[in-house]
Every structure is written in C-alpha cells, then in structure tokens.
NULO-80047 format. One record per residue: residue in one letter; x, y, z of N, C-alpha, C in turn. Coordinates in steps of 0.1 Angstrom, whole numbers. Last residue first. Layout:
NODE   resn    n.xx    n.yy    n.zz   ca.xx   ca.yy   ca.zz    c.xx    c.yy    c.zz
NODE      A       X       Y       Z       X       Y       Z       X       Y       Z
...
END
This chain:
NODE   resn    n.xx    n.yy    n.zz   ca.xx   ca.yy   ca.zz    c.xx    c.yy    c.zz
NODE      G     208     119     210     202     131     206     199     131     191
NODE      E     200      87     225     209      95     216     201     108     212
NODE      L     184      70     238     188      82     245     197      91     237
NODE      L     181      48     222     170      57     223     173      70     231
NODE      I     204      34     226     203      42     214     192      51     214
NODE      G     202      18     248     207      31     250     206      40     238
NODE      P     172      -2     250     185       1     244     189      16     246
NODE      L     158     -17     279     157      -7     268     171      -3     263
NODE      V     143     -45     292     156     -39     288     154     -29     277
NODE      A     116     -48     296     126     -51     307     139     -45     305
NODE      R      96     -47     279     102     -34     282     112     -36     294
NODE      P      85     -72     276      91     -66     265      99     -53     268
NODE      G      92     -94     304      84     -85     297      92     -77     286
NODE      F     107    -114     316     104    -102     324      95     -92     317
NODE      R     111    -135     298     108    -138     312     102    -126     319
NODE      E     114    -123     273     105    -134     274     101    -136     289
NODE      R     135    -106     279     122    -100     276     111    -111     277
NODE      I     156    -124     282     152    -115     293     138    -110     291
NODE      R     157    -136     257     154    -145     269     150    -136     280
NODE      D     164    -114     241     151    -121     239     147    -130     251
NODE      L     189    -108     250     178     -99     252     165    -105     251
NODE      A     203    -131     241     202    -129     256     190    -119     259
NODE      E     200    -128     214     194    -140     220     193    -138     235
NODE      Q     215    -104     211     201    -104     207     194    -116     214
NODE      L     241    -114     218     234    -104     226     219    -103     223
NODE      R     245    -132     197     244    -137     211     237    -127     220
NODE      V     246    -113     176     236    -124     176     234    -129     190
NODE      H     268     -98     183     255     -92     182     244    -102     182
NODE      R     288    -117     181     285    -111     194     271    -104     194
NODE      Q     287    -122     153     283    -132     163     280    -127     177
NODE      G     297     -97     143     283    -102     140     278    -112     150
NODE      G     323     -95     151     313     -87     158     299     -91     156
NODE      G     338    -128     151     334    -115     145     324    -108     154
NODE      D     358    -140     179     349    -142     168     345    -128     163
NODE      H     393    -140     185     379    -136     189     370    -138     177
NODE      P     415    -155     178     415    -148     190     402    -143     195
NODE      T     414    -189     167     409    -175     164     409    -167     177
NODE      F     419    -214     172     430    -205     174     427    -191     170
NODE      P     395    -228     167     401    -227     181     411    -217     183
NODE      L     372    -208     147     383    -218     148     389    -217     162
NODE      G     336    -206     147     349    -200     149     360    -211     151
NODE      A     315    -217     121     319    -217     134     333    -212     136
NODE      Q     296    -197      99     308    -206     100     313    -205     115
NODE      V     263    -197      91     273    -191     100     284    -201     101
NODE      P     242    -191      63     249    -200      71     261    -193      79
NODE      P     217    -165      65     228    -171      59     235    -181      68
NODE      P     182    -173      71     194    -167      76     206    -173      68
NODE      L     159    -172      44     165    -179      55     178    -172      59
NODE      G     140    -142      37     147    -154      33     153    -161      46
NODE      L     121    -116      22     124    -124      34     131    -137      29
NODE      R     115     -91      10     125    -100       5     130    -109      16
NODE      S     108     -68      37     104     -76      25     117     -84      21
NODE      C      93     -50      62     104     -58      59     100     -68      48
NODE      S      83     -17      70      80     -29      63      93     -37      60
NODE      L      69       7      91      81       0      88      77     -14      81
NODE      W      53      39      92      52      24      90      66      19      87
NODE      L      38      65     110      51      59     105      49      44     104
NODE      R      20      96     111      21      81     112      34      77     106
NODE      R      25     123     112      13     118     119      15     103     121
NODE      L      50     149     112      46     135     109      34     131     118
NODE      R      54     182      98      52     172     110      46     159     105
NODE      V      77     190      73      63     190      77      62     179      89
NODE      R      97     194      53      97     200      66      83     202      71
NODE      R     103     163      36      96     176      37      97     181      52
NODE      R     113     138      36     120     148      28     113     162      28
NODE      W     115     109      45     111     121      52     119     133      46
NODE      A     127      88      29     112      91      29     109     104      35
NODE      R     154      88      34     149      89      20     134      91      19
NODE      G     155      85      61     161      97      55     157      99      41
NODE      L     144      59      63     136      71      68     142      84      62
NODE      A     164      44      53     152      44      46     144      56      50
NODE      V     182      47      75     186      52      61     174      53      53
NODE      R     167      35      95     170      50      96     175      56      82
NODE      A     167       9      87     154      17      86     157      32      87
NODE      T     193       2      93     188       1      79     176      10      77
NODE      E     192       5     121     201      13     113     197      13      98
NODE      F     172     -13     127     170       1     130     179       9     122
NODE      L     183     -38     120     171     -33     113     169     -18     115
NODE      T     204     -37     138     207     -36     124     195     -32     116
NODE      R     190     -39     163     199     -28     160     202     -26     145
NODE      D     176     -64     160     169     -51     162     178     -40     158
NODE      L     182     -87     134     186     -81     146     180     -67     147
NODE      A     178    -100     110     166    -100     119     170     -94     133
NODE      T     189     -95      76     191     -94      91     177     -95      98
NODE      G     208     -98      46     196    -100      54     198    -100      69
NODE      D     230     -93      31     229    -107      37     215    -109      43
NODE      R     224     -66      22     229     -76      13     226     -90      19
NODE      H     197     -47      25     207     -53      34     212     -65      26
NODE      G     183     -15      13     186     -30      12     197     -34      22
NODE      C     158       7      18     172       5      20     174     -11      20
NODE      W     134      32       8     138      18      10     153      18      12
NODE      G     105      53      15     119      52      12     123      37      15
NODE      R      77      73       7      83      61      11      98      61       8
NODE      S      50      95      18      62      92      10      69      80      16
NODE      R      18     112      18      27     101      22      39     100      13
NODE      M      -4     137      31       5     132      21      14     121      26
NODE      G     -17     148      53     -23     136      47     -14     130      36
NODE      D      -5     168      67     -14     172      56     -20     160      49
NODE      A      13     156      83       1     162      89      -9     166      79
NODE      Y      24     126      65      26     140      70      12     145      76
NODE      E      35      94      70      23     102      66      25     115      73
NODE      V      61      73      56      56      84      66      44      90      60
NODE      E      76      42      55      66      51      49      61      61      60
NODE      V     104      23      48      98      32      58      88      41      50
NODE      G     117     -10      44     111       2      39     105      10      50
NODE      V     143     -32      37     136     -25      48     130     -12      42
NODE      R     153     -63      26     149     -50      22     140     -44      33
NODE      R     159     -87      37     169     -81      28     165     -68      23
NODE      A     153    -102      68     148     -93      58     160     -87      50
NODE      V     151    -137      77     158    -124      77     152    -115      66
NODE      R     133    -161      98     136    -154      85     145    -141      88
NODE      G     119    -174     118     131    -179     113     136    -174     100
NODE      M      97    -163     129      95    -169     116     107    -176     111
NODE      R     109    -151     151      99    -162     154      96    -170     141
NODE      R     124    -132     138     131    -143     145     121    -154     149
NODE      L     104    -115     129     113    -122     119     120    -134     126
NODE      G      94    -105     153      85    -113     144      94    -121     134
NODE      A     116     -91     164     110    -103     171     101    -111     162
NODE      G     119     -72     144     130     -82     146     124     -94     154
NODE      A      95     -57     146      98     -64     134     109     -75     136
NODE      R      99     -47     172      87     -56     169      90     -64     157
NODE      E     122     -32     168     122     -42     178     111     -52     175
NODE      A     113     -14     148     124     -23     145     124     -35     155
NODE      L      94       1     163      90      -8     152     100     -18     148
NODE      G     112      13     181     102       4     186      96      -5     175
NODE      Y     126      28     163     133      17     170     123       8     176
NODE      L     107      47     156     112      38     146     119      26     152
NODE      A     102      60     180      91      53     174      97      43     164
NODE      V     128      72     182     123      63     192     112      54     187
NODE      Y     128      88     159     137      77     160     133      67     171
NODE      V     108     106     165     106      98     153     115      86     154
NODE      E     120     119     187     107     112     188     104     102     177
NODE      R     142     130     174     144     120     184     131     112     187
NODE      P     132     149     154     139     136     150     139     126     161
NODE      R     101     164     155     114     162     163     120     149     160
NODE      E      77     168     145      88     170     135     102     169     143
NODE      T      45     154     151      58     158     155      67     160     143
NODE      E      12     151     164      20     153     152      34     159     156
NODE      E       9     131     193       8     144     187      17     145     175
NODE      T      12     103     192       1     109     201      -2     123     196
NODE      F      16      87     161      21      96     171      10     102     179
NODE      E      13      53     153       7      66     152      11      75     164
NODE      H      29      29     135      29      36     147      22      49     144
NODE      G      30      -5     120      28       9     120      28      15     134
NODE      L      45     -30     100      41     -26     113      39     -10     112
NODE      R      48     -59      80      45     -44      80      39     -41      93
NODE      L      65     -82      61      61     -79      75      60     -64      76
NODE      T      59    -105      34      63     -92      39      58     -91      54
NODE      A      63    -129       9      61    -127      23      66    -113      27
NODE      P      49    -125     -23      61    -126     -15      58    -122       0
NODE      R      20    -145     -31      26    -132     -29      39    -133     -21
NODE      R       7    -168     -34      18    -166     -43      25    -153     -41
NODE      E     -15    -169     -18      -5    -179     -16       7    -177     -24
NODE      P     -32    -147     -28     -24    -146     -15     -13    -156     -13
NODE      P     -25    -143     -64     -33    -147     -52     -25    -147     -40
NODE      L     -14    -118     -85      -9    -128     -75     -20    -131     -64
NODE      V     -10    -110    -117     -20    -110    -107     -17    -122     -97
NODE      P      23     -96    -125      13    -106    -125       2    -104    -115
NODE      T      34     -68    -143      31     -73    -130      20     -84    -130
NODE      D      41     -55    -166      41     -70    -167      38     -76    -153
NODE      D      32     -28    -182      31     -33    -169      30     -49    -170
NODE      R      31       3    -199      37     -11    -199      37     -16    -184
NODE      G      23      29    -205      13      19    -202      18       5    -202
NODE      H      41      49    -207      38      42    -220      28      30    -217
NODE      F      45      57    -181      40      67    -191      35      61    -204
NODE      L      56      34    -170      43      39    -166      37      48    -176
NODE      R      82      33    -182      72      22    -185      58      27    -181
NODE      H      93      56    -171      91      55    -185      81      44    -189
NODE      L      94      49    -144      85      60    -148      82      59    -163
NODE      Y     114      29    -146     101      26    -140      91      36    -145
NODE      A     136      44    -155     131      33    -163     117      29    -159
NODE      A     139      63    -133     136      68    -147     130      56    -155
NODE      R     147      59    -107     133      57    -110     129      59    -125
NODE      A     173      67    -105     171      53    -106     156      50    -110
NODE      G     166     100    -115     176      90    -112     172      76    -115
NODE      F     150     121    -122     145     111    -113     155     100    -109
NODE      V     164     138    -139     155     144    -129     152     133    -118
NODE      V     179     122    -156     185     135    -151     177     140    -139
NODE      A     162     102    -164     172      99    -154     179     111    -148
NODE      L     146     114    -184     140     112    -170     151     109    -160
NODE      H     165     113    -204     160     126    -200     154     124    -186
NODE      D     168      85    -207     180      93    -203     176     107    -198
NODE      V     143      78    -216     147      73    -203     159      82    -198
NODE      R     126     107    -231     133      94    -231     138      91    -218
NODE      W      94     121    -231     107     121    -225     114     107    -227
NODE      R      68     117    -239      78     121    -249      92     121    -244
NODE      A      53     112    -216      57     100    -224      67     104    -235
NODE      A      45     136    -207      56     130    -200      62     118    -208
NODE      Q      24     141    -225      35     150    -225      47     143    -218
NODE      G       6     120    -219      13     120    -232      25     130    -232
NODE      V      -3     127    -193       6     115    -195      13     115    -208
NODE      R      -1     162    -185      -7     150    -191       3     139    -193
NODE      S      16     181    -174       3     178    -167      -4     166    -173
NODE      L      45     197    -171      40     185    -176      27     182    -168
NODE      N      62     218    -163      49     221    -170      44     209    -177
NODE      F      82     211    -147      85     212    -161      73     214    -169
NODE      E      69     209    -123      79     220    -124      84     222    -139
NODE      H      54     187    -126      47     200    -128      57     211    -129
NODE      L      73     168    -120      68     168    -134      61     182    -136
NODE      R      77     173     -93      88     175    -102      83     176    -116
NODE      L      51     166     -83      56     179     -81      68     182     -91
NODE      L      49     139     -90      40     148     -96      45     163     -95
NODE      D      69     128     -74      70     127     -88      62     137     -95
NODE      D      58     134     -49      71     140     -52      73     140     -67
NODE      R      36     116     -49      34     130     -49      47     138     -53
NODE      E      42      89     -73      41      95     -60      40     110     -60
NODE      L      25      68     -95      32      81     -94      30      86     -79
NODE      G       9      46     -95      23      44     -93      31      57     -92
NODE      P     -16      54    -119     -12      47    -107       3      45    -107
NODE      L     -26      85    -130     -17      74    -134     -13      67    -121
NODE      L     -40     108    -125     -48      95    -126     -39      83    -129
NODE      E     -22     128    -125     -27     124    -112     -35     111    -113
NODE      L     -19     135    -152      -9     126    -146     -14     121    -132
NODE      P     -48     132    -172     -40     139    -162     -30     130    -155
NODE      L     -48     116    -204     -52     116    -190     -43     125    -182
NODE      P     -41     113    -231     -47     126    -227     -50     127    -212
NODE      E     -26      87    -230     -20      99    -235     -28     112    -230
NODE      L     -39      63    -224     -33      71    -213     -29      85    -217
NODE      F     -48      54    -249     -57      56    -239     -52      65    -228
NODE      C     -24      50    -263     -33      60    -268     -44      64    -257
NODE      E     -13      29    -247      -6      42    -248     -16      53    -253
NODE      E     -32       8    -252     -29      13    -239     -23      27    -239
NODE      E     -40      -5    -274     -43       9    -274     -41      15    -260
NODE      G     -34     -32    -272     -26     -25    -282     -29     -10    -281
NODE      P     -68     -42    -265     -54     -45    -265     -46     -37    -276
NODE      P     -91     -16    -254     -87     -27    -263     -72     -30    -263
NODE      V    -105     -12    -224     -94      -6    -232     -89     -17    -241
NODE      L    -137      -6    -212    -128     -16    -218    -118      -9    -227
NODE      L    -155       2    -183    -147       7    -194    -138      -4    -199
NODE      E    -182      14    -163    -174       3    -169    -167       9    -181
NODE      G    -195      28    -132    -193      27    -147    -185      15    -150
NODE      L    -192      52    -106    -200      41    -112    -197      40    -127
NODE      P    -175      73     -98    -178      62     -88    -186      50     -94
NODE      K    -149      63    -121    -154      63    -107    -164      75    -106
NODE      V    -137      63    -145    -151      61    -145    -157      61    -131
NODE      L    -110      67    -140    -116      76    -150    -131      75    -149
NODE      R    -102      47    -124    -102      61    -118    -109      70    -127
NODE      S    -103      26    -141    -113      26    -131    -113      40    -124
NODE      A     -80      32    -157     -94      32    -163    -105      33    -153
NODE      A     -60      26    -139     -62      40    -144     -76      42    -150
NODE      K     -64      -2    -137     -66       7    -126     -68      21    -130
NODE      A     -57     -10    -164     -71     -13    -158     -74      -4    -146
NODE      V     -31      -2    -166     -41       5    -174     -55       2    -169
NODE      L     -19     -19    -146     -17      -5    -146     -29       2    -153
NODE      K     -25     -46    -153     -31     -40    -141     -30     -25    -141
NODE      N     -33     -50    -189     -24     -51    -177     -31     -44    -165
NODE      A     -52     -49    -208     -41     -59    -210     -32     -60    -198
NODE      A     -85     -45    -193     -73     -40    -201     -63     -51    -201
NODE      L    -115     -34    -180    -108     -45    -186     -97     -40    -195
NODE      T    -134     -26    -151    -126     -21    -163    -118     -33    -167
NODE      W    -162     -18    -131    -153     -28    -137    -146     -22    -149
NODE      I    -174      -8     -99    -169      -4    -112    -161     -16    -118
NODE      P    -199     -26     -81    -185     -22     -84    -184     -16     -98
NODE      D    -221     -25     -58    -222     -21     -72    -208     -16     -77
NODE      L    -235     -49     -36    -225     -39     -39    -225     -37     -54
NODE      G    -252     -70     -29    -257     -56     -28    -247     -45     -31
NODE      L    -244     -96     -31    -238     -88     -20    -244     -74     -19
NODE      E    -260    -107     -51    -258    -115     -40    -252    -107     -28
NODE      T    -264     -87     -71    -275     -95     -67    -273    -101     -53
NODE      R    -239     -76     -75    -250     -67     -72    -261     -75     -66
NODE      V    -224     -98     -82    -221     -91     -70    -232     -82     -66
NODE      E    -237    -106    -106    -238    -115     -95    -234    -107     -82
NODE      R    -231     -84    -123    -245     -87    -120    -246     -96    -108
NODE      H    -203     -87    -124    -209     -75    -119    -223     -77    -115
NODE      L    -201    -112    -137    -197    -111    -123    -202     -98    -117
NODE      R    -211    -105    -162    -218    -115    -154    -214    -114    -140
NODE      R    -193     -86    -171    -207     -82    -169    -215     -92    -160
NODE      A    -170    -102    -172    -171     -90    -163    -185     -86    -161
NODE      V    -177    -121    -190    -174    -125    -177    -175    -113    -167
NODE      D    -178    -104    -213    -190    -111    -208    -189    -116    -194
NODE      R    -152     -96    -215    -162     -86    -212    -175     -92    -208
NODE      P    -139    -121    -221    -137    -115    -208    -147    -104    -205
NODE      P    -160    -146    -238    -151    -134    -238    -150    -127    -224
NODE      G    -164    -177    -219    -167    -168    -230    -157    -156    -229
NODE      W    -157    -196    -201    -167    -186    -197    -170    -176    -208
NODE      L    -139    -215    -212    -149    -219    -202    -160    -209    -200
NODE      R    -125    -202    -231    -132    -214    -235    -142    -219    -225
NODE      G    -114    -180    -217    -125    -178    -227    -132    -191    -231
NODE      A     -93    -179    -201    -105    -184    -195    -117    -184    -205
NODE      G     -69    -168    -211     -71    -182    -213     -84    -188    -207
NODE      T     -70    -143    -186     -63    -148    -198     -65    -163    -199
NODE      L     -80    -131    -165     -90    -139    -173     -83    -145    -185
NODE      D     -72    -123    -134     -65    -126    -147     -74    -136    -154
NODE      L     -85     -97    -115     -87    -111    -120     -80    -112    -133
NODE      Y     -84     -77     -86     -79     -80     -99     -81     -94    -103
NODE      L    -101     -54     -66     -99     -68     -69     -94     -69     -84
NODE      H    -108     -32     -39    -101     -34     -52     -98     -49     -54
NODE      G    -118     -29     -14    -128     -29     -25    -121     -31     -39
NODE      S    -103     -30       8    -102     -18       1    -113     -17     -10
NODE      A     -96     -53      24    -107     -43      29    -107     -30      21
NODE      E     -67     -59       8     -74     -61      20     -84     -50      23
NODE      E     -70     -66     -26     -63     -57     -16     -72     -56      -4
NODE      A     -66     -97     -42     -75     -87     -35     -67     -79     -26
NODE      E     -64    -114     -72     -56    -106     -62     -65     -96     -56
NODE      V     -68    -145     -86     -75    -133     -80     -66    -127     -70
NODE      L     -67    -170    -104     -58    -158    -103     -66    -146     -99
NODE      P     -86    -189    -109     -79    -190     -96     -69    -178     -94
NODE      T    -117    -177    -121    -103    -179    -123     -96    -180    -110
NODE      Y    -145    -179    -115    -141    -177    -129    -126    -179    -131
NODE      R    -148    -180     -88    -156    -189     -96    -151    -189    -110
NODE      L    -134    -160     -76    -127    -173     -78    -135    -183     -86
NODE      A    -153    -140     -72    -144    -139     -83    -137    -152     -86
NODE      M    -164    -149     -49    -173    -149     -61    -164    -148     -73
NODE      R    -143    -146     -31    -148    -159     -33    -157    -160     -46
NODE      A    -141    -118     -31    -130    -126     -37    -135    -140     -40
NODE      L    -164    -111     -17    -162    -106     -31    -151    -115     -38
NODE      A    -159    -122       8    -170    -127       0    -169    -123     -15
NODE      A    -137    -106      15    -135    -121      14    -146    -127       5
NODE      M    -150     -82      18    -139     -83       8    -137     -98       5
NODE      A    -166     -87      40    -172     -84      27    -162     -86      16
NODE      R    -147     -92      59    -156    -103      56    -163    -100      42
NODE      R    -135     -66      61    -127     -78      56    -136     -89      52
NODE      Y    -157     -52      70    -152     -48      57    -143     -60      52
NODE      L    -160     -62      96    -171     -63      86    -166     -61      72
NODE      G    -135     -54     107    -139     -69     106    -150     -71      96
NODE      P    -137     -26     108    -128     -33      99    -131     -48      97
NODE      R    -157      -4     111    -159     -18     115    -150     -26     105
NODE      P    -158      30     123    -152      20     114    -155       6     120
NODE      P    -189      47     132    -175      41     136    -171      31     126
NODE      L    -204      73     113    -204      59     117    -190      55     121
NODE      L    -224     101     109    -211      96     114    -212      82     118
NODE      R    -239     117      82    -241     107      93    -227     101      96
NODE      A    -237     152      76    -233     139      74    -236     129      85
NODE      D    -243     179      77    -255     170      77    -250     155      75
NODE      R    -219     193      74    -226     193      87    -237     183      88
NODE      C    -192     192      60    -204     185      57    -212     183      70
NODE      L    -172     208      71    -175     209      57    -188     203      53
NODE      R    -173     201      98    -176     215      94    -179     216      79
NODE      L    -165     175      95    -179     178     100    -183     192      98
NODE      A    -139     178      87    -148     171      79    -163     174      82
NODE      R    -127     190     110    -128     197      98    -138     191      88
NODE      L    -130     168     128    -136     181     131    -138     190     118
NODE      L    -115     148     116    -129     147     117    -136     160     119
NODE      S     -89     156      92     -94     157     106    -109     156     106
NODE      M     -85     132      66     -88     146      70     -92     145      85
NODE      G     -83     106      56     -72     112      64     -74     126      70
NODE      K    -102     114      27     -97     104      36     -85     110      43
NODE      R    -122     144      27    -112     135      21    -107     125      31
NODE      V    -148     166      18    -143     156      28    -133     147      20
NODE      G    -162     182       0    -148     186       3    -141     176      13
NODE      A    -186     175     -10    -186     186       0    -172     190       4
NODE      R    -180     153     -24    -184     165     -32    -184     177     -23
NODE      F    -177     135      -3    -166     139     -11    -168     152     -18
NODE      A    -204     132       6    -194     139      15    -182     143       7
NODE      E    -213     118     -17    -219     131     -13    -210     139      -4
NODE      E    -198      95     -16    -196     104     -27    -202     118     -24
NODE      S    -187      89      18    -195      87       7    -192      97      -4
NODE      M    -155      80      32    -166      89      31    -174      85      19
NODE      D    -133      68      58    -139      67      45    -150      76      44
NODE      Y    -119      78      80    -115      65      75    -120      63      60
NODE      V    -107     108      91    -117     102      83    -112      89      77
NODE      R     -95     108     125     -93     111     111    -104     103     103
NODE      A     -94     123     158     -99     113     148     -97     118     134
NODE      R     -86     139     179     -76     137     168     -81     127     158
NODE      P    -107     139     197    -104     151     190     -94     150     179
NODE      S    -131     113     195    -117     116     197    -114     129     190
NODE      G    -158     106     190    -154     109     204    -139     112     206
NODE      P    -156      80     165    -162      92     171    -156      94     185
NODE      P    -136      72     137    -138      70     151    -144      82     158
NODE      A    -156      73     106    -145      78     114    -147      74     129
NODE      V    -172      78      77    -168      67      86    -155      72      93
NODE      I    -199      97      67    -185      97      71    -182      86      80
NODE      V    -223     103      42    -219      94      53    -204      96      55
NODE      P    -251     119      28    -237     119      31    -233     111      43
NODE      R    -276      97      12    -272     108      22    -257     107      25
NODE      G    -281      75      -4    -285      88      -9    -281     100       1
NODE      R    -285      51      22    -283      54       8    -288      68       4
NODE      L    -291      45      48    -280      54      46    -278      58      31
NODE      G    -310      25      48    -314      39      51    -303      49      49
NODE      P    -298       1      46    -302       7      34    -307      22      36
NODE      D    -273     -12      62    -284      -3      66    -288       5      53
NODE      A    -256     -29      49    -261     -33      62    -273     -25      66
NODE      T    -251     -14      26    -257     -27      24    -263     -32      37
NODE      R    -239       7      38    -252      10      32    -259      -3      29
NODE      E    -215      -5      46    -224       0      57    -238       3      51
NODE      V    -204      -9      21    -207     -21      30    -217     -16      41
NODE      A    -200      17      12    -208       8       5    -213      -4      13
NODE      V    -182      27      32    -195      32      31    -205      23      24
NODE      A    -159      11      25    -165      10      38    -179      15      38
NODE      F    -155      18      -3    -159       5       1    -165       4      15
NODE      D    -156      38     -24    -160      41     -10    -164      28      -3
NODE      A    -163      15     -51    -159      29     -47    -164      31     -32
NODE      V    -150     -14     -58    -162      -9     -51    -158       4     -45
NODE      N    -137     -25     -87    -135     -15     -76    -148     -10     -71
NODE      L    -120     -49    -106    -133     -45     -99    -129     -36     -88
NODE      H    -104     -55    -136    -103     -48    -123    -117     -44    -118
NODE      L     -90     -80    -155    -103     -74    -151    -100     -67    -137
NODE      I     -69     -85    -181     -70     -82    -167     -82     -75    -164
NODE      S     -57    -105    -204     -70     -99    -201     -71     -97    -186
NODE      R     -28    -106    -227     -35    -108    -213     -48    -100    -213
NODE      E     -14    -124    -253     -22    -112    -249     -29    -115    -236
NODE      G       0    -145    -263       5    -139    -251      -3    -127    -246
NODE      V     -10    -139    -296      -4    -148    -287       2    -140    -275
NODE      M     -40    -124    -305     -26    -123    -304     -20    -132    -293
END
C-alpha cells in the first residue's frame, strides 16, 4: 500500500536495572531497586520485574518499597551510565535508518523503517536482526513491536512487557486496540481515565464508539485528539534529535511535600527566572509554557498556556506559567515536584522604535529595559542579588 509506514519500537524494560545487570551479572534473577540510599525522602528510580511483582513502583517512597520487598538489592542511580547505554543503543539502530528517535535514558527507541526494505529486507527481519545484535553486543534484551504508527507500536510493547515481540499488520490497528484496557493506551492521562471510568468505559473499543461531539461534551478541546487515540490513528513522525522542536524544561523538588499555594508560586517563579535567563541567552522567546506537577501519591498532570507574541521576560513567563499551573493542579493533594517547560521557541518579534513626539513608550519596552537592568545586576552580584516583590504576595 502506497504511503504505508513501518514503525519499529524497541523497549528495554526496567532500563536502569537492565544496565546495572549488564555491569554486574550477579544481580540477575534477584529483586533490585534503584534509588538514592541514605535519604528518608528517597524515591524509587527504577526496579526489577521481581520487585515490581512484590508491589514496588517507580516514584514510591524507598522506605515503603523496602518494606514490600525486604530482600531487594539497593543500588544508587547512575544516570551517566544509563545515558551512555542509551546512546550505544541508538547508534546500533542508526545502522538501519537515519530516522531514530530515542527517549533519554528510558530504554525506549523508535525506528522508521519505511522504504528501507530494499536495503535490509522486510521490517520484521530488521527487527529480529537488530534484537539479536543488541543482545550480543550490549547484553540487553529489548521488547520489539512493529506497527504502522508510534501509538500502536507503543501500546503493543505494553502488552508483551517485560519480554516478547509483536507485529500488528497494517490496517488492523483499530481491531488490535479494541479489546485492550484503556490503561494500556499511550497518551491517556489519569484524569482522562477517571472520567472514562465514570461512564463505565474500561476498554478501548467501548470508548471508540463515542463520536467526537460526544467526547467534546466531556473532554472539550481534547475530544478530537482522544478520538484519534481510540481509533489507533497517529501521524506523529519519528524525529531524530536534530529535527525535534527546541524546548526548555526545568524542574524543582520541594523539600517537603506541600499544598500551600505561596510555596508553589515561589518555586514556580524561581523556575520562570531560570527559564527566562536561558531563553535570553539563546536569543529566543517561548510561545507556549507548560507546567507539570507530581502529587504525593506519584500521579502527574499537566497544563499549558500560550503567549501570542512569545516572551523571555521573567514576570511574563511567571504569569503565563501561573495560568498553566491552574490547569495542571486540579487535585487537593500535596505536591512533590514541579516542572516548567517552554516550547514553540522562536525569534523575538521586531520592536518599533518610539517616535520623538510620543509622550512615553509602551509598558512592554519598560519591562524589557527593567529585565536588562536586572540581568546586569545579577551578573555582577549574583543571581539572588535582587528578589522580586511578587514572591511576597499572599
């Protein structure tokens, strides 16, 4: 079929543990927990399948995890090692196609094998050959799934985890997804699942019977997106690093879990300051600001807010981020972490010079000059030399 895509998804389950076991084969077959030791607030970074069966989950308190799995071997995280292993995995995939998308240090890899058949044969043969090479050269044993798009390929990998392979024939995406639990469908957020369960919908096929206008009553602007998910439609390309849209993402972890708005706003302004400084160094503005929160129970939610002209000013970024925070923080649960992301980056809009007879320039220019003055002060006397009064607001 003309235009038919072949997307291969490789997933090394429990990636951090898999890399640690490659470095130390004595860890194989026993429960392993990767987490920072010696901290009462430490959280589980990753765990083996044996620890998972005992009830351990990512983001769980380490104290609780060790109570659930008392015989687990505890290892400190080594992010640098995991990034190097991920880079080696990506280099092996690049032997077969230049279209390789790697999620940093996660063990997830997408390859677009469309049109590669004349060089390497059918995509399923490429998948088996690459799987064999990864096992031989890196000692890792990835799941592999093959489908017409990234959405279905990732859903298939969740079905065969922790070990296995699965091929979804072209044209059978909707039939494949129909009996699956909604929890296995990538792209669904926790709030989406809760709303769907309120209508006694538990399978993808049940939700796929709803029309877009039905979904719009419940989900608003997300209706068209969810409708595509339920029917297995995904045109998202496989993007190598050099083709991905530039983004800026920063995070903050609270010393103690909190639900006090002022503490959250102070942390959010700190992130906005750091993001603004980064954007100004890049000579870019952000036209979309996102906030992601992680609750004390490990659940996450996100919110977004756009800025028509784009901005790199601390105060404007904060005000935009505060709107996004209101869309993300929708549960009366304490927060553990907070992330701010700036996307849709572009060049600053051209500024028209003020006319001689203009009584004053716009407020925007005053804000720009104020930001430049603050940057000069902080460069000379340190980043905390001047603190904004907005942090003192109740």
